[in-house]
C-alpha beads as a LAMMPS data file, in Angstrom:
LAMMPS data file: protein, C-alpha beads

351 atoms
350 bonds

1 atom types
1 bond types

-500.0 500.0 xlo xhi
-500.0 500.0 ylo yhi
-500.0 500.0 zlo zhi

Masses

1 110.0

Atoms # bond

1 1 1 1.981 19.717 19.522
2 1 1 4.315 16.754 19.945
3 1 1 3.489 14.689 16.849
4 1 1 1.477 14.886 13.651
5 1 1 0.502 11.572 12.062
6 1 1 -0.318 11.699 8.342
7 1 1 -2.641 8.888 7.313
8 1 1 -5.304 6.890 9.159
9 1 1 -4.843 3.471 7.620
10 1 1 -3.653 0.543 9.704
11 1 1 -0.155 2.010 10.139
12 1 1 -1.353 5.448 11.203
13 1 1 -3.997 4.158 13.595
14 1 1 -1.585 1.702 15.217
15 1 1 0.955 4.468 15.739
16 1 1 -1.656 6.823 17.186
17 1 1 -2.559 4.172 19.757
18 1 1 1.028 3.877 20.964
19 1 1 1.626 7.642 20.896
20 1 1 -1.314 8.009 23.241
21 1 1 0.041 5.356 25.567
22 1 1 3.401 7.163 25.556
23 1 1 1.690 10.344 26.728
24 1 1 2.470 12.290 23.551
25 1 1 0.130 15.004 22.302
26 1 1 -0.688 14.055 18.703
27 1 1 -3.011 14.782 15.814
28 1 1 -3.992 12.390 13.024
29 1 1 -4.648 13.863 9.569
30 1 1 -6.347 11.774 6.883
31 1 1 -7.184 12.530 3.260
32 1 1 -10.191 10.190 3.152
33 1 1 -13.803 11.172 3.790
34 1 1 -14.200 8.470 6.435
35 1 1 -12.419 5.580 8.181
36 1 1 -10.866 2.676 6.310
37 1 1 -7.838 4.016 4.472
38 1 1 -7.221 2.328 1.116
39 1 1 -9.723 -0.401 1.949
40 1 1 -12.490 2.085 1.166
41 1 1 -11.481 1.891 -2.491
42 1 1 -11.076 -1.853 -3.032
43 1 1 -13.134 -3.198 -5.893
44 1 1 -16.735 -4.075 -4.974
45 1 1 -16.476 -7.829 -5.584
46 1 1 -13.423 -8.354 -3.341
47 1 1 -14.641 -10.495 -0.465
48 1 1 -13.063 -11.157 2.922
49 1 1 -12.561 -14.792 1.958
50 1 1 -9.867 -13.760 -0.542
51 1 1 -8.158 -11.052 1.531
52 1 1 -4.787 -11.831 3.120
53 1 1 -4.945 -12.363 6.872
54 1 1 -5.644 -9.071 8.670
55 1 1 -3.599 -8.442 11.804
56 1 1 -5.502 -6.893 14.689
57 1 1 -5.219 -3.212 15.433
58 1 1 -3.812 -2.824 18.974
59 1 1 -6.413 -3.389 21.656
60 1 1 -9.230 -4.086 19.185
61 1 1 -9.545 -7.704 18.010
62 1 1 -10.857 -8.148 14.491
63 1 1 -13.863 -10.432 14.798
64 1 1 -13.952 -13.195 12.213
65 1 1 -15.931 -11.634 9.341
66 1 1 -18.460 -13.228 7.066
67 1 1 -16.316 -14.666 4.216
68 1 1 -18.771 -13.157 1.722
69 1 1 -18.611 -9.664 3.248
70 1 1 -17.226 -7.020 0.852
71 1 1 -13.747 -5.983 1.993
72 1 1 -14.530 -2.332 1.253
73 1 1 -17.280 -2.473 3.890
74 1 1 -15.980 -4.889 6.546
75 1 1 -12.568 -3.295 7.035
76 1 1 -13.683 0.363 7.073
77 1 1 -16.251 -0.661 9.703
78 1 1 -13.473 -2.259 11.779
79 1 1 -11.290 0.849 11.478
80 1 1 -14.239 3.035 12.478
81 1 1 -14.808 0.879 15.564
82 1 1 -11.132 1.226 16.489
83 1 1 -11.290 5.019 16.182
84 1 1 -14.408 5.058 18.359
85 1 1 -12.940 2.820 21.062
86 1 1 -9.683 4.769 21.110
87 1 1 -11.460 8.121 21.194
88 1 1 -9.413 9.232 18.188
89 1 1 -10.553 12.502 16.688
90 1 1 -9.109 12.067 13.203
91 1 1 -9.179 15.295 11.207
92 1 1 -10.502 14.544 7.727
93 1 1 -10.562 15.117 4.872
94 1 1 -7.191 16.885 4.953
95 1 1 -4.718 16.918 2.081
96 1 1 -1.115 17.516 3.056
97 1 1 0.721 19.674 0.544
98 1 1 4.219 19.816 2.044
99 1 1 6.247 19.223 5.191
100 1 1 9.181 21.519 5.844
101 1 1 11.379 22.888 8.632
102 1 1 9.607 25.494 10.755
103 1 1 12.878 27.436 10.626
104 1 1 14.571 26.753 7.268
105 1 1 17.605 24.529 7.680
106 1 1 16.959 23.758 11.366
107 1 1 16.725 19.972 11.658
108 1 1 16.438 20.046 15.428
109 1 1 13.453 22.372 15.546
110 1 1 9.759 21.820 14.803
111 1 1 8.213 20.850 11.488
112 1 1 5.450 22.654 9.616
113 1 1 2.810 20.421 8.015
114 1 1 1.126 22.508 5.324
115 1 1 -2.372 21.353 4.338
116 1 1 -5.501 22.551 2.599
117 1 1 -6.876 23.275 6.083
118 1 1 -3.995 25.303 7.434
119 1 1 -0.507 24.625 8.785
120 1 1 0.128 22.406 11.803
121 1 1 3.416 22.617 13.708
122 1 1 4.856 19.650 15.586
123 1 1 8.137 18.468 17.036
124 1 1 7.975 15.128 15.216
125 1 1 6.167 13.534 12.290
126 1 1 4.875 10.054 11.527
127 1 1 4.200 9.556 7.844
128 1 1 1.747 6.707 7.240
129 1 1 0.461 7.545 3.774
130 1 1 1.064 4.130 2.220
131 1 1 1.012 3.684 -1.545
132 1 1 -2.609 3.635 -2.726
133 1 1 -2.544 7.173 -4.110
134 1 1 0.542 6.420 -6.247
135 1 1 -0.445 3.683 -8.738
136 1 1 2.363 2.760 -11.108
137 1 1 1.846 2.097 -14.822
138 1 1 4.984 1.326 -16.864
139 1 1 5.533 2.840 -20.296
140 1 1 5.505 0.658 -23.421
141 1 1 5.945 1.533 -27.097
142 1 1 2.612 2.215 -28.748
143 1 1 0.716 2.629 -25.495
144 1 1 -0.903 5.844 -26.660
145 1 1 -2.222 4.123 -29.812
146 1 1 -4.409 1.575 -28.061
147 1 1 -8.080 2.215 -28.809
148 1 1 -9.427 0.028 -26.039
149 1 1 -9.608 0.699 -22.341
150 1 1 -6.509 0.955 -20.129
151 1 1 -6.777 1.157 -16.354
152 1 1 -4.738 0.422 -13.281
153 1 1 -5.931 -2.366 -10.998
154 1 1 -6.706 0.238 -8.319
155 1 1 -9.491 1.461 -10.641
156 1 1 -10.801 -2.023 -11.401
157 1 1 -14.616 -1.719 -11.258
158 1 1 -15.398 -5.411 -10.888
159 1 1 -15.734 -8.166 -13.503
160 1 1 -19.163 -7.248 -14.828
161 1 1 -17.814 -4.467 -17.045
162 1 1 -15.583 -6.922 -18.914
163 1 1 -18.207 -9.546 -19.788
164 1 1 -17.774 -10.569 -23.418
165 1 1 -14.403 -8.779 -23.677
166 1 1 -10.828 -9.964 -23.862
167 1 1 -8.612 -8.425 -21.173
168 1 1 -4.821 -8.519 -20.960
169 1 1 -3.817 -8.398 -17.311
170 1 1 -0.252 -7.237 -16.655
171 1 1 1.369 -7.975 -13.295
172 1 1 2.368 -10.861 -11.049
173 1 1 0.766 -9.965 -7.714
174 1 1 -2.280 -11.025 -5.776
175 1 1 -4.544 -8.385 -7.324
176 1 1 -3.706 -9.604 -10.818
177 1 1 -4.564 -13.192 -9.916
178 1 1 -7.810 -12.292 -8.179
179 1 1 -8.954 -10.076 -11.033
180 1 1 -8.043 -12.666 -13.678
181 1 1 -10.120 -15.289 -11.893
182 1 1 -13.063 -12.909 -11.470
183 1 1 -13.133 -11.753 -15.087
184 1 1 -12.948 -15.325 -16.375
185 1 1 -15.793 -16.372 -14.071
186 1 1 -18.064 -13.550 -15.289
187 1 1 -18.012 -13.988 -19.038
188 1 1 -14.715 -12.368 -20.015
189 1 1 -11.571 -13.938 -21.452
190 1 1 -8.049 -13.072 -20.325
191 1 1 -4.352 -13.251 -21.061
192 1 1 -1.952 -13.049 -18.126
193 1 1 1.364 -11.274 -18.734
194 1 1 4.192 -10.947 -16.190
195 1 1 7.793 -9.763 -16.213
196 1 1 9.014 -12.773 -14.230
197 1 1 7.728 -16.311 -13.849
198 1 1 5.192 -16.228 -10.985
199 1 1 6.162 -17.965 -7.763
200 1 1 3.476 -19.922 -5.961
201 1 1 3.503 -21.078 -2.358
202 1 1 1.331 -23.696 -0.687
203 1 1 2.291 -22.528 2.802
204 1 1 -0.535 -20.689 4.585
205 1 1 0.253 -16.997 4.986
206 1 1 0.985 -16.492 8.667
207 1 1 3.294 -14.675 11.084
208 1 1 6.343 -16.790 10.211
209 1 1 6.142 -16.091 6.484
210 1 1 5.279 -12.472 7.198
211 1 1 8.349 -11.942 9.378
212 1 1 10.634 -13.513 6.774
213 1 1 9.188 -11.257 4.081
214 1 1 9.575 -8.183 6.273
215 1 1 13.256 -9.023 6.813
216 1 1 13.869 -9.216 3.055
217 1 1 12.192 -5.863 2.428
218 1 1 14.030 -4.287 5.362
219 1 1 17.381 -5.218 3.852
220 1 1 16.599 -3.118 0.746
221 1 1 15.491 -0.161 2.851
222 1 1 18.739 -0.205 4.820
223 1 1 20.592 0.138 1.515
224 1 1 18.544 3.194 0.536
225 1 1 16.712 1.398 -2.273
226 1 1 12.998 1.750 -3.010
227 1 1 11.233 -1.048 -1.133
228 1 1 9.470 -3.931 -2.741
229 1 1 6.087 -4.714 -1.269
230 1 1 5.941 -7.366 1.433
231 1 1 3.435 -9.328 -0.648
232 1 1 5.813 -9.412 -3.610
233 1 1 8.334 -11.479 -1.659
234 1 1 5.900 -13.958 -0.097
235 1 1 4.820 -15.669 -3.316
236 1 1 1.264 -16.261 -4.499
237 1 1 -0.840 -18.462 -2.256
238 1 1 -2.010 -21.705 -3.845
239 1 1 -5.607 -21.426 -2.734
240 1 1 -8.221 -23.800 -4.197
241 1 1 -9.317 -21.042 -6.591
242 1 1 -5.736 -20.480 -7.768
243 1 1 -5.175 -24.216 -8.267
244 1 1 -8.333 -24.359 -10.370
245 1 1 -7.169 -21.354 -12.390
246 1 1 -3.875 -23.101 -13.114
247 1 1 -5.705 -26.282 -14.099
248 1 1 -8.086 -24.545 -16.500
249 1 1 -5.430 -22.302 -18.044
250 1 1 -6.860 -19.013 -16.774
251 1 1 -3.555 -18.534 -14.938
252 1 1 -1.359 -19.632 -17.819
253 1 1 1.288 -16.924 -17.792
254 1 1 2.932 -15.350 -20.831
255 1 1 6.062 -13.141 -20.897
256 1 1 5.912 -9.407 -21.489
257 1 1 4.956 -8.163 -24.920
258 1 1 7.241 -5.866 -26.923
259 1 1 4.750 -3.205 -27.911
260 1 1 1.123 -2.149 -27.882
261 1 1 -0.912 -1.634 -31.045
262 1 1 -4.262 -0.021 -31.767
263 1 1 -6.145 -3.223 -30.997
264 1 1 -3.816 -5.341 -28.852
265 1 1 -0.218 -6.275 -28.179
266 1 1 2.685 -7.853 -30.055
267 1 1 5.377 -10.130 -28.620
268 1 1 9.060 -10.033 -29.670
269 1 1 8.597 -13.097 -31.906
270 1 1 5.848 -11.361 -33.885
271 1 1 2.876 -13.102 -32.317
272 1 1 -0.009 -10.772 -31.551
273 1 1 -3.082 -10.749 -29.331
274 1 1 -6.237 -8.711 -29.721
275 1 1 -7.571 -6.986 -26.609
276 1 1 -10.537 -4.888 -25.593
277 1 1 -8.818 -3.744 -22.411
278 1 1 -5.438 -3.742 -20.681
279 1 1 -5.520 -3.973 -16.904
280 1 1 -2.256 -2.818 -15.313
281 1 1 -1.875 -4.702 -12.012
282 1 1 1.624 -3.274 -11.749
283 1 1 1.755 -2.064 -8.181
284 1 1 2.304 1.244 -6.464
285 1 1 5.006 3.617 -5.308
286 1 1 5.318 5.164 -1.846
287 1 1 3.323 8.394 -1.435
288 1 1 6.117 10.641 -0.194
289 1 1 6.038 13.665 -2.514
290 1 1 4.874 15.972 0.294
291 1 1 8.120 15.205 2.161
292 1 1 10.309 16.465 -0.721
293 1 1 11.266 19.746 1.049
294 1 1 13.000 17.677 3.760
295 1 1 15.324 16.010 1.184
296 1 1 15.075 12.545 2.699
297 1 1 15.761 10.362 -0.347
298 1 1 19.068 8.528 -0.678
299 1 1 21.016 8.283 -3.982
300 1 1 19.423 4.866 -4.568
301 1 1 15.947 6.440 -4.722
302 1 1 14.657 5.178 -1.386
303 1 1 14.696 6.534 2.149
304 1 1 17.237 4.995 4.527
305 1 1 15.578 3.917 7.758
306 1 1 16.776 2.642 11.091
307 1 1 13.632 0.791 12.118
308 1 1 11.010 3.394 11.256
309 1 1 13.236 6.421 11.909
310 1 1 14.585 8.321 8.898
311 1 1 18.371 8.311 9.268
312 1 1 18.684 11.698 7.540
313 1 1 16.131 13.334 9.872
314 1 1 15.326 11.681 13.226
315 1 1 12.219 13.859 13.659
316 1 1 10.541 11.844 10.903
317 1 1 9.315 8.245 11.044
318 1 1 7.879 6.279 8.141
319 1 1 5.346 3.686 9.252
320 1 1 3.693 1.605 6.549
321 1 1 6.762 2.051 4.340
322 1 1 8.872 -0.896 3.257
323 1 1 9.122 -3.484 6.034
324 1 1 6.117 -2.103 7.907
325 1 1 3.867 -1.980 4.817
326 1 1 1.716 -4.886 5.962
327 1 1 -0.946 -5.481 8.543
328 1 1 1.497 -7.755 10.400
329 1 1 4.218 -5.095 10.573
330 1 1 2.081 -2.026 11.296
331 1 1 1.508 -2.527 15.027
332 1 1 5.116 -3.443 15.768
333 1 1 6.344 -0.443 13.779
334 1 1 3.875 1.930 15.443
335 1 1 5.028 0.858 18.892
336 1 1 8.688 1.344 17.941
337 1 1 8.060 4.764 16.392
338 1 1 6.194 6.030 19.467
339 1 1 8.965 4.837 21.783
340 1 1 11.715 6.495 19.720
341 1 1 9.816 9.768 19.386
342 1 1 9.175 9.877 23.131
343 1 1 12.869 9.326 23.848
344 1 1 13.980 11.893 21.242
345 1 1 11.660 14.620 22.521
346 1 1 12.535 13.897 26.172
347 1 1 16.250 14.149 25.445
348 1 1 15.907 17.406 23.507
349 1 1 13.713 19.041 26.128
350 1 1 16.119 18.011 28.880
351 1 1 19.128 19.461 27.023

Bonds

1 1 1 2
2 1 2 3
3 1 3 4
4 1 4 5
5 1 5 6
6 1 6 7
7 1 7 8
8 1 8 9
9 1 9 10
10 1 10 11
11 1 11 12
12 1 12 13
13 1 13 14
14 1 14 15
15 1 15 16
16 1 16 17
17 1 17 18
18 1 18 19
19 1 19 20
20 1 20 21
21 1 21 22
22 1 22 23
23 1 23 24
24 1 24 25
25 1 25 26
26 1 26 27
27 1 27 28
28 1 28 29
29 1 29 30
30 1 30 31
31 1 31 32
32 1 32 33
33 1 33 34
34 1 34 35
35 1 35 36
36 1 36 37
37 1 37 38
38 1 38 39
39 1 39 40
40 1 40 41
41 1 41 42
42 1 42 43
43 1 43 44
44 1 44 45
45 1 45 46
46 1 46 47
47 1 47 48
48 1 48 49
49 1 49 50
50 1 50 51
51 1 51 52
52 1 52 53
53 1 53 54
54 1 54 55
55 1 55 56
56 1 56 57
57 1 57 58
58 1 58 59
59 1 59 60
60 1 60 61
61 1 61 62
62 1 62 63
63 1 63 64
64 1 64 65
65 1 65 66
66 1 66 67
67 1 67 68
68 1 68 69
69 1 69 70
70 1 70 71
71 1 71 72
72 1 72 73
73 1 73 74
74 1 74 75
75 1 75 76
76 1 76 77
77 1 77 78
78 1 78 79
79 1 79 80
80 1 80 81
81 1 81 82
82 1 82 83
83 1 83 84
84 1 84 85
85 1 85 86
86 1 86 87
87 1 87 88
88 1 88 89
89 1 89 90
90 1 90 91
91 1 91 92
92 1 92 93
93 1 93 94
94 1 94 95
95 1 95 96
96 1 96 97
97 1 97 98
98 1 98 99
99 1 99 100
100 1 100 101
101 1 101 102
102 1 102 103
103 1 103 104
104 1 104 105
105 1 105 106
106 1 106 107
107 1 107 108
108 1 108 109
109 1 109 110
110 1 110 111
111 1 111 112
112 1 112 113
113 1 113 114
114 1 114 115
115 1 115 116
116 1 116 117
117 1 117 118
118 1 118 119
119 1 119 120
120 1 120 121
121 1 121 122
122 1 122 123
123 1 123 124
124 1 124 125
125 1 125 126
126 1 126 127
127 1 127 128
128 1 128 129
129 1 129 130
130 1 130 131
131 1 131 132
132 1 132 133
133 1 133 134
134 1 134 135
135 1 135 136
136 1 136 137
137 1 137 138
138 1 138 139
139 1 139 140
140 1 140 141
141 1 141 142
142 1 142 143
143 1 143 144
144 1 144 145
145 1 145 146
146 1 146 147
147 1 147 148
148 1 148 149
149 1 149 150
150 1 150 151
151 1 151 152
152 1 152 153
153 1 153 154
154 1 154 155
155 1 155 156
156 1 156 157
157 1 157 158
158 1 158 159
159 1 159 160
160 1 160 161
161 1 161 162
162 1 162 163
163 1 163 164
164 1 164 165
165 1 165 166
166 1 166 167
167 1 167 168
168 1 168 169
169 1 169 170
170 1 170 171
171 1 171 172
172 1 172 173
173 1 173 174
174 1 174 175
175 1 175 176
176 1 176 177
177 1 177 178
178 1 178 179
179 1 179 180
180 1 180 181
181 1 181 182
182 1 182 183
183 1 183 184
184 1 184 185
185 1 185 186
186 1 186 187
187 1 187 188
188 1 188 189
189 1 189 190
190 1 190 191
191 1 191 192
192 1 192 193
193 1 193 194
194 1 194 195
195 1 195 196
196 1 196 197
197 1 197 198
198 1 198 199
199 1 199 200
200 1 200 201
201 1 201 202
202 1 202 203
203 1 203 204
204 1 204 205
205 1 205 206
206 1 206 207
207 1 207 208
208 1 208 209
209 1 209 210
210 1 210 211
211 1 211 212
212 1 212 213
213 1 213 214
214 1 214 215
215 1 215 216
216 1 216 217
217 1 217 218
218 1 218 219
219 1 219 220
220 1 220 221
221 1 221 222
222 1 222 223
223 1 223 224
224 1 224 225
225 1 225 226
226 1 226 227
227 1 227 228
228 1 228 229
229 1 229 230
230 1 230 231
231 1 231 232
232 1 232 233
233 1 233 234
234 1 234 235
235 1 235 236
236 1 236 237
237 1 237 238
238 1 238 239
239 1 239 240
240 1 240 241
241 1 241 242
242 1 242 243
243 1 243 244
244 1 244 245
245 1 245 246
246 1 246 247
247 1 247 248
248 1 248 249
249 1 249 250
250 1 250 251
251 1 251 252
252 1 252 253
253 1 253 254
254 1 254 255
255 1 255 256
256 1 256 257
257 1 257 258
258 1 258 259
259 1 259 260
260 1 260 261
261 1 261 262
262 1 262 263
263 1 263 264
264 1 264 265
265 1 265 266
266 1 266 267
267 1 267 268
268 1 268 269
269 1 269 270
270 1 270 271
271 1 271 272
272 1 272 273
273 1 273 274
274 1 274 275
275 1 275 276
276 1 276 277
277 1 277 278
278 1 278 279
279 1 279 280
280 1 280 281
281 1 281 282
282 1 282 283
283 1 283 284
284 1 284 285
285 1 285 286
286 1 286 287
287 1 287 288
288 1 288 289
289 1 289 290
290 1 290 291
291 1 291 292
292 1 292 293
293 1 293 294
294 1 294 295
295 1 295 296
296 1 296 297
297 1 297 298
298 1 298 299
299 1 299 300
300 1 300 301
301 1 301 302
302 1 302 303
303 1 303 304
304 1 304 305
305 1 305 306
306 1 306 307
307 1 307 308
308 1 308 309
309 1 309 310
310 1 310 311
311 1 311 312
312 1 312 313
313 1 313 314
314 1 314 315
315 1 315 316
316 1 316 317
317 1 317 318
318 1 318 319
319 1 319 320
320 1 320 321
321 1 321 322
322 1 322 323
323 1 323 324
324 1 324 325
325 1 325 326
326 1 326 327
327 1 327 328
328 1 328 329
329 1 329 330
330 1 330 331
331 1 331 332
332 1 332 333
333 1 333 334
334 1 334 335
335 1 335 336
336 1 336 337
337 1 337 338
338 1 338 339
339 1 339 340
340 1 340 341
341 1 341 342
342 1 342 343
343 1 343 344
344 1 344 345
345 1 345 346
346 1 346 347
347 1 347 348
348 1 348 349
349 1 349 350
350 1 350 351
């Protein structure tokens, strides 16, 4: 076929739409059991009222949801409606094991996408696997000694399980703030720890801020460095709930501790804090391990892109990576990827 798309989150679905409009034969593979991508796994108490603005999938407006609707229900339903309207036959669940040259060493020929449901061969590849399957937890001295519960924010079960407990939340992003506020409101106590002083913004998150953030992330990608998330460069929104958390001290930030003990943490000055749980809201890394046989990474640890196209291998596009890792950037990136793939395949077939 012309193109295989790996991943059916917002980036993959947007790209599939534009591939279809470009007249390219394509197949979408997805590791999930149903529509929704990473949204299927958001914690049960995350409501649409606290989700960043969701950009429409192409051709399918996102109707204003009930603010109290669970995000892990409302957004999968929207994705499912998009797949239905587009007539997309997403193959799932499929786990991609590796992508490699169909003929070893031939970077102008087809690619083999090896999965647990067989091998698919295509002339081009769009990788839209995001980051959700690669949660990052940093290492700290004494981490293995802690007798309480440690979990990444992606496994956060909701605030009810922490009632009556003291939780140290590590990380300076939106998930950390939302989970701190939830735990404190449901009978738990918290300590917020971040590497850098948090930056707050009272500007509403919109297209202008999104574009500026995308440009900052794109600059790192051009240098071959691992991208920072778009959200990490926009600052934390000063919503009414966040302002109240700052006023009450729930969002009083402390610097990183030096080590972890059996029952808590210790700071460099010797001060200690007891904890029942440590919640690591420390972000994610790009899920690209299956692309390792193609040797795409630059010396800086990232993948150098020109738009969405991998500079080292023009058959491969990364959508939902770096500057397109947002709902604002996904549609624009999908359109660009489809256009470039169409032009590449036309030129090669005419040669």
